[in-house]
MARFIFI-850058 format. One record per atom (N, C-alpha, C): residue in one letter; atom name; x, y, z. Coordinates in pm, whole numbers, padded with zeros to 5 digits. Layout:
> A,CA,X,Y,Z
...
END
This chain:
> M,N,-00044,-03282,-00703
> M,CA,00084,-03186,-00674
> M,C,00019,-03061,-00731
> R,N,-00027,-03077,-00863
> R,CA,-00091,-02960,-00966
> R,C,-00177,-02885,-00894
> F,N,-00301,-02963,-00825
> F,CA,-00351,-02938,-00754
> F,C,-00345,-02858,-00610
> R,N,-00231,-02859,-00544
> R,CA,-00178,-02819,-00459
> R,C,-00113,-02688,-00477
> G,N,-00060,-02683,-00572
> G,CA,-00010,-02580,-00626
> G,C,-00132,-02460,-00675
> L,N,-00171,-02516,-00732
> L,CA,-00332,-02390,-00808
> L,C,-00408,-02361,-00620
> N,N,-00403,-02443,-00552
> N,CA,-00474,-02363,-00438
> N,C,-00403,-02276,-00361
> S,N,-00256,-02290,-00365
> S,CA,-00184,-02189,-00289
> S,C,-00201,-02054,-00335
> W,N,-00234,-02066,-00496
> W,CA,-00304,-01937,-00566
> W,C,-00405,-01877,-00564
> L,N,-00480,-01970,-00473
> L,CA,-00676,-01920,-00494
> L,C,-00664,-01833,-00421
> P,N,-00584,-01755,-00321
> P,CA,-00583,-01625,-00301
> P,C,-00604,-01523,-00363
> V,N,-00486,-01528,-00446
> V,CA,-00479,-01444,-00537
> V,C,-00547,-01423,-00654
> L,N,-00598,-01544,-00656
> L,CA,-00662,-01602,-00846
> L,C,-00787,-01524,-00811
> I,N,-00887,-01537,-00694
> I,CA,-01026,-01532,-00662
> I,C,-01019,-01380,-00676
> P,N,-00944,-01278,-00554
> P,CA,-00962,-01123,-00582
> P,C,-00958,-01095,-00727
> L,N,-00848,-01123,-00790
> L,CA,-00749,-01088,-00932
> L,C,-00900,-01104,-01002
> L,N,-00976,-01188,-01036
> L,CA,-01095,-01233,-01111
> L,C,-01209,-01178,-01071
> L,N,-01275,-01132,-00950
> L,CA,-01372,-01075,-00921
> L,C,-01324,-00909,-00924
> L,N,-01241,-00888,-00930
> L,CA,-01205,-00731,-00945
> L,C,-01161,-00688,-01056
> L,N,-01156,-00788,-01176
> L,CA,-01176,-00787,-01311
> L,C,-01255,-00759,-01385
> Y,N,-01406,-00868,-01299
> Y,CA,-01517,-00838,-01302
> Y,C,-01609,-00744,-01308
> L,N,-01568,-00654,-01168
> L,CA,-01638,-00546,-01159
> L,C,-01550,-00423,-01244
> A,N,-01412,-00445,-01317
> A,CA,-01330,-00346,-01375
> A,C,-01417,-00344,-01541
> L,N,-01458,-00469,-01548
> L,CA,-01537,-00456,-01708
> L,C,-01654,-00555,-01740
> A,N,-01717,-00589,-01587
> A,CA,-01865,-00588,-01640
> A,C,-01943,-00560,-01503
> L,N,-01961,-00456,-01450
> L,CA,-02008,-00409,-01348
> L,C,-02142,-00407,-01384
> P,N,-02159,-00342,-01461
> P,CA,-02316,-00352,-01495
> P,C,-02422,-00422,-01524
> T,N,-02338,-00572,-01553
> T,CA,-02438,-00683,-01541
> T,C,-02516,-00712,-01384
> L,N,-02439,-00617,-01292
> L,CA,-02479,-00654,-01170
> L,C,-02612,-00539,-01159
> E,N,-02631,-00476,-01206
> E,CA,-02732,-00385,-01195
> E,C,-02877,-00423,-01114
> P,N,-02907,-00531,-01188
> P,CA,-03039,-00582,-01131
> P,C,-02974,-00629,-01000
> L,N,-02876,-00674,-00925
> L,CA,-02883,-00728,-00791
> L,C,-02885,-00578,-00707
> L,N,-02832,-00514,-00730
> L,CA,-02763,-00398,-00678
> L,C,-02870,-00253,-00696
> S,N,-03006,-00292,-00772
> S,CA,-03127,-00181,-00797
> S,C,-03174,-00137,-00666
> S,N,-03203,-00260,-00586
> S,CA,-03291,-00265,-00443
> S,C,-03221,-00136,-00345
> L,N,-03071,-00106,-00385
> L,CA,-03002,-00055,-00263
> L,C,-02976,00097,-00342
> A,N,-03051,00141,-00413
> A,CA,-03047,00226,-00475
> A,C,-03173,00325,-00480
> P,N,-03201,00476,-00448
> P,CA,-03264,00543,-00423
> P,C,-03377,00530,-00558
> P,N,-03525,00541,-00527
> P,CA,-03602,00512,-00676
> P,C,-03572,00627,-00775
> G,N,-03550,00582,-00921
> G,CA,-03482,00701,-01017
> G,C,-03357,00734,-00999
> A,N,-03296,00676,-00933
> A,CA,-03147,00694,-00912
> A,C,-03048,00583,-00986
> P,N,-02948,00626,-01048
> P,CA,-02885,00517,-01128
> P,C,-02822,00433,-01059
> V,N,-02808,00302,-01075
> V,CA,-02744,00185,-01006
> V,C,-02597,00208,-01013
> I,N,-02540,00190,-01122
> I,CA,-02421,00185,-01149
> I,C,-02368,00311,-01164
> Y,N,-02235,00357,-01107
> Y,CA,-02162,00446,-01091
> Y,C,-02143,00500,-01242
> P,N,-02188,00634,-01283
> P,CA,-02214,00676,-01388
> P,C,-02103,00745,-01462
> R,N,-02046,00860,-01364
> R,CA,-01964,00939,-01426
> R,C,-01826,00874,-01452
> D,N,-01735,00795,-01443
> D,CA,-01682,00703,-01490
> D,C,-01663,00598,-01504
> S,N,-01577,00494,-01566
> S,CA,-01538,00339,-01569
> S,C,-01503,00326,-01462
> F,N,-01502,00226,-01390
> F,CA,-01426,00170,-01284
> F,C,-01279,00103,-01313
> L,N,-01254,00051,-01447
> L,CA,-01110,00023,-01491
> L,C,-01020,00155,-01464
> N,N,-01057,00277,-01514
> N,CA,-01009,00390,-01494
> N,C,-00968,00403,-01362
> L,N,-01083,00443,-01269
> L,CA,-01097,00478,-01122
> L,C,-00988,00345,-01055
> I,N,-00976,00248,-01081
> I,CA,-00913,00149,-01000
> I,C,-00765,00162,-01034
> S,N,-00727,00199,-01211
> S,CA,-00587,00258,-01225
> S,C,-00558,00397,-01155
> W,N,-00633,00495,-01158
> W,CA,-00572,00602,-01057
> W,C,-00551,00581,-00921
> H,N,-00663,00478,-00857
> H,CA,-00632,00445,-00722
> H,C,-00510,00348,-00719
> L,N,-00474,00278,-00780
> L,CA,-00359,00171,-00795
> L,C,-00230,00254,-00798
> L,N,-00222,00337,-00882
> L,CA,-00148,00473,-00924
> L,C,-00083,00535,-00802
> L,N,-00191,00618,-00754
> L,CA,-00147,00681,-00646
> L,C,-00095,00585,-00527
> V,N,-00132,00459,-00479
> V,CA,-00091,00395,-00387
> V,C,00059,00309,-00418
> V,N,00065,00306,-00548
> V,CA,00206,00271,-00605
> V,C,00299,00349,-00601
> V,N,00275,00489,-00655
> V,CA,00379,00599,-00660
> V,C,00384,00630,-00474
> A,N,00321,00657,-00391
> A,CA,00320,00676,-00243
> A,C,00391,00611,-00191
> I,N,00401,00434,-00228
> I,CA,00453,00355,-00119
> I,C,00602,00319,-00185
> A,N,00576,00332,-00282
> A,CA,00750,00321,-00374
> A,C,00846,00438,-00297
> G,N,00780,00586,-00315
> G,CA,00873,00705,-00233
> G,C,00901,00664,-00084
> A,N,00785,00622,00006
> A,CA,00821,00572,00126
> A,C,00906,00475,00164
> A,N,00894,00379,00063
> A,CA,00996,00253,00073
> A,C,01077,00277,00064
> L,N,01170,00391,-00025
> L,CA,01283,00467,-00077
> L,C,01385,00536,00042
> I,N,01265,00587,00111
> I,CA,01293,00704,00218
> I,C,01309,00604,00357
> A,N,01224,00545,00380
> A,CA,01205,00411,00490
> A,C,01336,00318,00470
> I,N,01364,00303,00390
> I,CA,01514,00175,00401
> I,C,01591,00225,00379
> L,N,01650,00389,00324
> L,CA,01741,00406,00352
> L,C,01719,00469,00474
> A,N,01666,00527,00540
> A,CA,01683,00577,00644
> A,C,01702,00443,00742
> A,N,01678,00328,00735
> A,CA,01677,00176,00838
> A,C,01785,00181,00805
> V,N,01887,00167,00725
> V,CA,02044,00115,00676
> V,C,02105,00236,00770
> L,N,02055,00374,00746
> L,CA,02140,00461,00809
> L,C,02154,00470,00926
> V,N,02063,00457,01018
> V,CA,02060,00433,01172
> V,C,02108,00285,01225
> S,N,02101,00198,01110
> S,CA,02167,00067,01152
> S,C,02333,00066,01136
> R,N,02405,00134,01140
> R,CA,02514,00183,01088
> R,C,02572,00225,01256
> P,N,02661,00194,01289
> P,CA,02747,00285,01380
> P,C,02738,00386,01396
> A,N,02814,00477,01272
> A,CA,02781,00612,01247
> A,C,02671,00682,01258
> G,N,02521,00622,01246
> G,CA,02442,00680,01214
> G,C,02325,00611,01347
> A,N,02378,00573,01407
> A,CA,02289,00535,01553
> A,C,02227,00607,01630
> E,N,02294,00772,01643
> E,CA,02255,00833,01690
> E,C,02164,00911,01639
> F,N,02114,00877,01569
> F,CA,02028,00943,01464
> F,C,01847,00871,01486
> L,N,01882,00762,01530
> L,CA,01777,00661,01515
> L,C,01632,00725,01600
> P,N,01630,00831,01723
> P,CA,01551,00868,01805
> P,C,01475,00938,01685
> L,N,01560,01063,01616
> L,CA,01465,01163,01534
> L,C,01429,01104,01395
> A,N,01515,00964,01339
> A,CA,01413,00891,01245
> A,C,01309,00840,01266
> R,N,01266,00796,01374
> R,CA,01175,00705,01442
> R,C,01088,00826,01496
> A,N,01116,00936,01542
> A,CA,01019,01020,01534
> A,C,00954,01088,01461
> L,N,01018,01124,01318
> L,CA,00978,01160,01182
> L,C,00862,01020,01105
> A,N,00905,00934,01135
> A,CA,00825,00818,01067
> A,C,00724,00806,01163
> N,N,00708,00830,01286
> N,CA,00572,00816,01355
> N,C,00524,00944,01321
> L,N,00590,01065,01302
> L,CA,00486,01168,01283
> L,C,00406,01154,01157
> G,N,00409,01044,01040
> G,CA,00288,01039,00964
> G,C,00191,01000,00989
> Q,N,00193,00837,01101
> Q,CA,00099,00798,01153
> Q,C,00022,00912,01226
> T,N,00105,01008,01342
> T,CA,00044,01022,01401
> T,C,-00104,01180,01311
> L,N,-00020,01188,01248
> L,CA,-00124,01312,01175
> L,C,-00217,01215,01091
> P,N,-00346,01261,01097
> P,CA,-00481,01229,01027
> P,C,-00443,01251,00915
> P,N,-00476,01136,00791
> P,CA,-00449,01184,00649
> P,C,-00565,01300,00620
> V,N,-00666,01284,00689
> V,CA,-00729,01430,00646
> V,C,-00649,01588,00671
> A,N,-00597,01584,00766
> A,CA,-00520,01714,00812
> A,C,-00402,01735,00727
> V,N,-00294,01621,00684
> V,CA,-00225,01614,00563
> V,C,-00296,01652,00468
> L,N,-00387,01634,00443
> L,CA,-00491,01678,00309
> L,C,-00468,01857,00331
> A,N,-00571,01852,00439
> A,CA,-00565,02040,00438
> A,C,-00430,02133,00477
> L,N,-00339,02048,00492
> L,CA,-00202,02101,00499
> L,C,-00155,02143,00365
> A,N,-00189,02002,00308
> A,CA,-00093,02015,00155
> A,C,-00154,02104,00063
> V,N,-00309,02101,00086
> V,CA,-00392,02156,-00048
> V,C,-00355,02308,-00090
> P,N,-00323,02383,00037
> P,CA,-00302,02507,-00022
> P,C,-00161,02526,-00066
> A,N,-00063,02424,-00061
> A,CA,00056,02428,-00111
> A,C,00059,02357,-00263
> V,N,00027,02237,-00269
> V,CA,00008,02151,-00423
> V,C,-00176,02184,-00480
> G,N,-00236,02229,-00394
> G,CA,-00361,02246,-00513
> G,C,-00398,02094,-00510
> F,N,-00544,02071,-00553
> F,CA,-00631,02003,-00497
> F,C,-00578,01870,-00585
> G,N,-00613,01760,-00590
> G,CA,-00607,01612,-00722
> G,C,-00508,01544,-00657
> F,N,-00408,01538,-00706
> F,CA,-00341,01400,-00708
> F,C,-00213,01432,-00596
> W,N,-00166,01548,-00570
> W,CA,-00035,01527,-00531
> W,C,-00086,01569,-00412
> P,N,-00199,01625,-00314
> P,CA,-00197,01620,-00136
> P,C,-00205,01468,-00138
> T,N,-00280,01408,-00204
> T,CA,-00311,01282,-00168
> T,C,-00200,01186,-00162
> L,N,-00112,01206,-00273
> L,CA,00027,01141,-00279
> L,C,00088,01177,-00140
> I,N,00129,01283,-00122
> I,CA,00169,01317,00036
> I,C,00161,01274,00153
> A,N,00031,01283,00152
> A,CA,-00083,01193,00263
> A,C,-00030,01045,00256
> L,N,-00066,00970,00157
> L,CA,00000,00847,00137
> L,C,00150,00802,00178
> F,N,00227,00907,00144
> F,CA,00360,00855,00125
> F,C,00424,00885,00332
> L,N,00365,00964,00365
> L,CA,00392,01006,00513
> L,C,00296,00867,00581
> Y,N,00176,00790,00539
> Y,CA,00129,00700,00639
> Y,C,00213,00609,00618
> G,N,00277,00575,00466
> G,CA,00338,00463,00481
> G,C,00459,00416,00509
> L,N,00540,00520,00592
> L,CA,00676,00555,00615
> L,C,00705,00463,00724
> L,N,00614,00465,00818
> L,CA,00664,00413,00954
> L,C,00617,00193,00959
> P,N,00549,00160,00907
> P,CA,00580,00035,00886
> P,C,00700,-00020,00825
> I,N,00749,00053,00697
> I,CA,00825,00009,00649
> I,C,00963,00019,00718
> F,N,00969,00094,00797
> F,CA,01072,00187,00867
> F,C,01101,00075,00971
> E,N,01018,00051,01033
> E,CA,01053,00049,01165
> E,C,01076,-00170,01124
> N,N,00993,-00241,00987
> N,CA,01028,-00372,00987
> N,C,01119,-00364,00869
> S,N,01213,-00252,00830
> S,CA,01320,-00243,00787
> S,C,01456,-00268,00854
> L,N,01399,-00148,00998
> L,CA,01536,-00176,01122
> L,C,01498,-00308,01188
> S,N,01393,-00360,01194
> S,CA,01391,-00497,01308
> S,C,01493,-00611,01185
> G,N,01443,-00579,01068
> G,CA,01535,-00685,00947
> G,C,01679,-00653,00997
> L,N,01725,-00557,00972
> L,CA,01856,-00565,00978
> L,C,01941,-00554,01132
> S,N,01852,-00545,01200
> S,CA,01914,-00565,01355
> S,C,01926,-00678,01397
> Q,N,01839,-00787,01323
> Q,CA,01806,-00880,01347
> Q,C,01934,-01001,01323
> I,N,01978,-00983,01209
> I,CA,02062,-01016,01106
> I,C,02251,-01072,01271
> N,N,02236,-01176,01252
> N,CA,02364,-01235,01340
> N,C,02498,-01190,01312
> P,N,02546,-01123,01419
> P,CA,02687,-01055,01380
> P,C,02793,-01165,01320
> A,N,02751,-01293,01361
> A,CA,02863,-01379,01299
> A,C,02852,-01398,01160
> V,N,02711,-01364,01102
> V,CA,02724,-01357,00989
> V,C,02802,-01246,00905
> R,N,02794,-01119,00965
> R,CA,02863,-01000,00915
> R,C,03015,-01046,00948
> E,N,03083,-01071,00997
> E,CA,03241,-01096,01056
> E,C,03207,-01203,00931
> A,N,03184,-01331,00917
> A,CA,03187,-01395,00841
> A,C,03187,-01364,00682
> A,N,03100,-01237,00642
> A,CA,03104,-01193,00501
> A,C,03234,-01087,00526
> R,N,03299,-01044,00585
> R,CA,03375,-00975,00628
> R,C,03525,-01104,00581
> G,N,03524,-01180,00659
> G,CA,03648,-01284,00675
> G,C,03639,-01363,00507
> L,N,03571,-01286,00414
> L,CA,03551,-01378,00280
> L,C,03580,-01228,00233
> G,N,03609,-01116,00289
> G,CA,03699,-00974,00198
> G,C,03572,-00855,00131
> M,N,03437,-00908,00185
> M,CA,03394,-00821,00154
> M,C,03400,-00678,00243
> N,N,03402,-00526,00147
> N,CA,03398,-00432,00235
> N,C,03238,-00393,00285
> A,N,03225,-00289,00375
> A,CA,03090,-00252,00436
> A,C,02958,-00260,00346
> R,N,02987,-00197,00187
> R,CA,02908,-00167,00100
> R,C,02858,-00299,00057
> Q,N,02991,-00391,00018
> Q,CA,02963,-00515,-00018
> Q,C,02848,-00609,00055
> C,N,02917,-00602,00196
> C,CA,02849,-00666,00311
> C,C,02700,-00615,00340
> L,N,02658,-00529,00304
> L,CA,02535,-00455,00287
> L,C,02439,-00530,00212
> W,N,02494,-00463,00066
> W,CA,02428,-00531,-00043
> W,C,02370,-00691,-00096
> R,N,02516,-00733,-00052
> R,CA,02488,-00904,-00086
> R,C,02442,-01032,00064
> V,N,02459,-00905,00180
> V,CA,02411,-01014,00295
> V,C,02334,-00970,00348
> E,N,02323,-00832,00432
> E,CA,02250,-00785,00476
> E,C,02073,-00780,00462
> L,N,02073,-00693,00348
> L,CA,01957,-00624,00291
> L,C,01924,-00765,00194
> P,N,01939,-00890,00167
> P,CA,01938,-00971,00145
> P,C,01849,-01071,00264
> L,N,01917,-01070,00353
> L,CA,01853,-01118,00481
> L,C,01742,-01074,00571
> A,N,01727,-00955,00510
> A,CA,01620,-00826,00589
> A,C,01511,-00814,00474
> L,N,01511,-00882,00398
> L,CA,01408,-00851,00258
> L,C,01275,-00906,00296
> P,N,01272,-01051,00318
> P,CA,01114,-01061,00406
> P,C,01066,-00974,00504
> M,N,01130,-00882,00587
> M,CA,01064,-00816,00700
> M,C,01043,-00662,00603
> I,N,01101,-00673,00512
> I,CA,01115,-00502,00432
> I,C,00976,-00532,00347
> I,N,00978,-00670,00338
> I,CA,00864,-00702,00219
> I,C,00736,-00656,00313
> T,N,00755,-00727,00438
> T,CA,00647,-00699,00523
> T,C,00573,-00610,00534
> G,N,00696,-00503,00573
> G,CA,00610,-00366,00581
> G,C,00584,-00295,00489
> M,N,00656,-00324,00351
> M,CA,00561,-00272,00231
> M,C,00390,-00351,00230
> R,N,00402,-00445,00247
> R,CA,00289,-00505,00249
> R,C,00143,-00433,00377
> L,N,00194,-00374,00457
> L,CA,00160,-00332,00575
> L,C,00120,-00199,00516
> S,N,00218,-00124,00478
> S,CA,00180,00011,00397
> S,C,00066,00021,00300
> I,N,00087,-00111,00205
> I,CA,00025,-00101,00092
> I,C,-00133,-00081,00166
> I,N,-00153,-00201,00220
> I,CA,-00289,-00236,00238
> I,C,-00378,-00083,00312
> I,N,-00286,-00053,00434
> I,CA,-00352,00064,00461
> I,C,-00373,00167,00374
> S,N,-00289,00203,00302
> S,CA,-00321,00308,00175
> S,C,-00422,00287,00116
> I,N,-00438,00133,00072
> I,CA,-00545,00138,-00023
> I,C,-00702,00209,00009
> G,N,-00724,00194,00141
> G,CA,-00804,00198,00228
> G,C,-00804,00388,00262
> T,N,-00693,00445,00272
> T,CA,-00708,00577,00281
> T,C,-00689,00614,00214
> A,N,-00637,00569,00058
> A,CA,-00664,00649,-00077
> A,C,-00787,00708,-00114
> T,N,-00905,00662,-00039
> T,CA,-01008,00671,-00084
> T,C,-01043,00827,-00046
> I,N,-01013,00896,00075
> I,CA,-01054,01005,00138
> I,C,-00974,01098,00034
> G,N,-00872,01058,-00062
> G,CA,-00826,01135,-00154
> G,C,-00931,01228,-00259
> S,N,-01054,01215,-00266
> S,CA,-01149,01226,-00359
> S,C,-01236,01342,-00281
> T,N,-01160,01356,-00156
> T,CA,-01254,01498,-00083
> T,C,-01196,01603,-00127
> V,N,-01031,01602,-00218
> V,CA,-01008,01694,-00260
> V,C,-00963,01665,-00408
> A,N,-01056,01622,-00453
> A,CA,-01060,01585,-00617
> A,C,-00978,01495,-00667
> A,N,-00881,01407,-00574
> A,CA,-00798,01294,-00694
> A,C,-00899,01189,-00740
> K,N,-00860,01171,-00821
> K,CA,-00899,01014,-00936
> K,C,-00910,00922,-00846
> G,N,-00987,00779,-00826
> G,CA,-00966,00707,-00752
> G,C,-01134,00644,-00683
> L,N,-01110,00555,-00620
> L,CA,-01253,00465,-00596
> L,C,-01325,00571,-00473
> G,N,-01243,00611,-00412
> G,CA,-01325,00730,-00289
> G,C,-01473,00777,-00345
> E,N,-01452,00867,-00514
> E,CA,-01495,00941,-00525
> E,C,-01672,00857,-00524
> V,N,-01673,00713,-00576
> V,CA,-01787,00643,-00625
> V,C,-01828,00649,-00447
> I,N,-01714,00637,-00345
> I,CA,-01783,00582,-00189
> I,C,-01867,00726,-00180
> I,N,-01831,00849,-00205
> I,CA,-01806,00989,-00129
> I,C,-01978,00992,-00194
> A,N,-01979,00972,-00351
> A,CA,-02107,00998,-00420
> A,C,-02222,00941,-00349
> G,N,-02195,00822,-00306
> G,CA,-02290,00697,-00269
> G,C,-02340,00748,-00106
> L,N,-02244,00842,-00026
> L,CA,-02286,00879,00084
> L,C,-02378,00990,00103
> L,N,-02307,01126,-00023
> L,CA,-02388,01240,-00005
> L,C,-02540,01187,-00076
> T,N,-02553,01124,-00166
> T,CA,-02698,01071,-00246
> T,C,-02757,00971,-00165
> D,N,-02697,00927,-00069
> D,CA,-02772,00832,-00009
> D,C,-02764,00689,-00094
> N,N,-02747,00626,-00166
> N,CA,-02737,00575,-00302
> N,C,-02629,00442,-00223
> L,N,-02664,00348,-00149
> L,CA,-02574,00254,-00098
> L,C,-02574,00158,-00179
> A,N,-02599,00142,-00345
> A,CA,-02525,00052,-00422
> A,C,-02386,00130,-00513
> F,N,-02382,00222,-00533
> F,CA,-02253,00319,-00532
> F,C,-02177,00277,-00392
> V,N,-02187,00294,-00252
> V,CA,-02128,00230,-00161
> V,C,-02095,00106,-00161
> L,N,-02144,00039,-00202
> L,CA,-02098,-00108,-00248
> L,C,-02056,-00116,-00315
> Q,N,-02055,-00084,-00439
> Q,CA,-01917,-00099,-00601
> Q,C,-01807,-00038,-00522
> G,N,-01816,00093,-00473
> G,CA,-01642,00144,-00432
> G,C,-01582,00042,-00324
> G,N,-01651,00011,-00213
> G,CA,-01598,-00059,-00103
> G,C,-01556,-00184,-00118
> L,N,-01665,-00254,-00186
> L,CA,-01622,-00396,-00262
> L,C,-01494,-00404,-00386
> T,N,-01525,-00286,-00386
> T,CA,-01346,-00257,-00513
> T,C,-01274,-00273,-00431
> V,N,-01246,-00164,-00323
> V,CA,-01152,-00148,-00279
> V,C,-01090,-00271,-00160
> A,N,-01165,-00318,-00135
> A,CA,-01153,-00478,-00022
> A,C,-01061,-00540,-00126
> L,N,-01124,-00585,-00266
> L,CA,-01100,-00669,-00340
> L,C,-00947,-00650,-00383
> M,N,-00885,-00515,-00391
> M,CA,-00768,-00480,-00386
> M,C,-00709,-00515,-00323
> A,N,-00713,-00449,-00208
> A,CA,-00648,-00467,-00045
> A,C,-00588,-00653,-00078
> M,N,-00705,-00698,-00099
> M,CA,-00679,-00878,-00088
> M,C,-00628,-00921,-00172
> L,N,-00635,-00845,-00270
> L,CA,-00524,-00942,-00384
> L,C,-00357,-00877,-00339
> L,N,-00343,-00719,-00315
> L,CA,-00198,-00701,-00329
> L,C,-00146,-00749,-00197
> D,N,-00233,-00802,-00075
> D,CA,-00195,-00857,00057
> D,C,-00147,-00989,00012
> A,N,-00207,-01079,-00047
> A,CA,-00189,-01191,-00120
> A,C,-00080,-01241,-00204
> L,N,-00025,-01135,-00299
> L,CA,00081,-01115,-00361
> L,C,00217,-01113,-00316
> F,N,00186,-00973,-00177
> F,CA,00283,-00975,-00110
> F,C,00332,-01077,-00028
> L,N,00201,-01167,00078
> L,CA,00274,-01291,00166
> L,C,00318,-01380,-00005
> R,N,00257,-01406,-00081
> R,CA,00375,-01483,-00133
> R,C,00518,-01475,-00193
> L,N,00514,-01310,-00181
> L,CA,00672,-01274,-00200
> L,C,00723,-01291,-00109
> E,N,00677,-01246,00044
> E,CA,00752,-01297,00121
> E,C,00806,-01439,00175
> S,N,00703,-01538,00121
> S,CA,00706,-01664,00183
> S,C,00821,-01682,00064
> H,N,00828,-01665,-00060
> H,CA,00930,-01713,-00144
> H,C,01079,-01672,-00064
> F,N,01078,-01523,-00014
> F,CA,01265,-01467,-00026
> F,C,01284,-01561,00134
> K,N,01170,-01590,00234
> K,CA,01217,-01671,00351
> K,C,01264,-01771,00317
> V,N,01183,-01870,00220
> V,CA,01257,-01947,00163
> V,C,01393,-01985,00120
> A,N,01363,-01862,00044
> A,CA,01522,-01828,-00062
> A,C,01657,-01850,00055
END
């Protein structure tokens, strides 16, 4: 049983350990990566530590998806109520807009308004993360059996209590699924933020592309992939936990 429990954590532990290794001990891989760098060029990205770049990358994604989740879940709750049902087409259109506009276009529009760096990238990730969370939240709330709501009212719950104690807990696995999808998409998309001077792993990849240094590209790409795998595994476990509960 102990080994079975450990095996269930392997999808989390393996990318976590590899990510920590890259963050703290990347220079030890220099002999393996040296053949991918141009002659005389640095093999390990020298302008910043990977620990700092990973931290900034995660900060961007977490803040953007937290904001997107708040707005998307509130919108899903609103349009799932009888009084707000007429706003469903508008809410869906606005959520779709974030996926319709390419992140590069959002960056280009946001830079004149908020400047370079963190904020335009945050706006792009926020807009890009709305749709999966909104649609999954709406599906979770819509699939609740009406008899469950009637039973909650029969127990004396008002509409607000029914929402918080019954509907949202039942819809939570679907909401987590939407957040998981948004986070995975955003981890990869956040790399383009380096084109507008946002801190993150994108600057390693872009530096490698500009200097024809495949060692940089591999370092940045592998780190982004491990982050996506780690967060995907964590959210899958969270989703499974609430499904069981």
